[in-house]
N, C-alpha and C positions, 0 to 999 in steps of 0.2 A: 281182507287178505291182500298182501302185497302182490301186485300184478307181475313182478319179476320172480316171484317164488314159484318157479315151474320145475317140475320133476325132470331131471336130465334124461332119464330113461324114456319118459313120454316124449320129450323133445326129439330124441333119437328115432323113436317110432314114427313121429310126425315127419321127420326128414325122409324116412324110407317111403312113406305114403306120398310125399311131394315128388320124390324121384319118379314114382309111377305116374302121377297125375300131370306134373309140369315138366319133367325131364331133369336130368342130373345137372345140366348147365344153367338152369333157371336161377336168377339172382336170389329169389326167396328160398329155394332149396339149399343153395350154398350157404346162405345166412343162417338157416335153421340148423344145418349140419355143424357149422362153426360154433353156434351157441350150445349145441348138445355136447360138443367136445370140450369147449373151454368153460362153460358155465358162468362166464363173466356177465355182470349186469349190463354192460355196454352191448355185448353181442346179443343178449336176450332181448333188449329193447329194440335193436335193429331188426332182428328176426321177427319180432311181434309186429312191428310197423309194416314190414314188407308182407307178412302174412295177411294183415288186415287189408292190404291193397289188392290182394288177389280177387278174382271174380268170386261172387258169392257161391256159385256152384262148385268151384274148385275148393274153396274153404270147407264147404259142407261135405264134399267127397272125402277130403283128407281127414276130417273129424270122424266121419262114419267109419273109415278104415281103422281108426284107433279103437273104436268100440268092438271091432271083430276080434 
């Protein structure tokens, strides 16, 4: 599966979770929101890279919020 083939709706939900966990002005949150809006491959790659740089606990918390 192509790693950039991410559902834009899921990306939007992830952005909302990151606002709660990291804050609205966090660079990862801003990048994920931009990727959710544009859907461009460049924005998605940037958001993914920044998401992977988050602390493991923050990533896990965001993903857990998507499951709910």
